[in-house]
Steps between C-alpha positions, in 0.01 A plus 500: 500500500344165573760317304792654683687205681515631851543152651791412271679826561457474889616136488801606289585782749454272798709230335783749432483633860501140631803407282684806619422438870607130468830618328548769774451244790739255333762779453473604867528129606818467299644827635437388865656167423811682354519727805465208739763317321733795518440548867555123566831522307607804724396325822684189397820704447464672833426188689782291332743788577389488869548130508842514320611779731433280804665189358798699358559644847480154656728359234766786544500430878572126440753544218679808651437698186348801664263711298614848488288761670435715186363193309286406804356856536429516122322170502289587813393837351405338166279254699358782709406703191323197354315424817395858554339499141374155425414296807206473742474700823542179692835427324608856518446490880659172558808617291522810714476293812771261373741785400456681831536177695857466343612823684370379837779334693253343749336303219813392320343160417122592481549660158505140363141455616403825343680431181328162462160655590573730213583214272166338594324812385705508187414137416130579550530810275666303233210251475565254784183610681452181690859454599536269804868595575586629847809685641640156613493384133683801383752468784564136432535574131753766588695307769458151354541320825218412754719472798665836451169668439359348822802626696467850333131512590577404857783742525303800371164411666310431183186303539 
């Protein structure tokens, strides 16, 4: 009994357990990366659909090619479903605030602010955590005219 290799057997068992645990941790890391990548892809589609909806509506107003109501409703509901499932509470709440502001005739212009606040949150969620953009930057990007934006701000009482 004195010649039985207890140390070697224990080392073999511990080595096997260690190898399994290392493999399991690596497997879990890969699964998490895959899930995060899939979530990021879903968010990207939702966010790009939200952005394209806004710009398609703006474009249709400028070109006179009105988007039909059925298409608009379908696109909004697709975005809503994605936001409901995949986004943070902050983005969910800001989207809800934006959509409800569209129905408020007293705030016919303020929905721009809310939309661009939503876009700031989206940029942060997509990796631009330290973004320095402000609402003014978005509005200037959208309007492409400093003087017109200054008039717009003054007319609507934006600070």
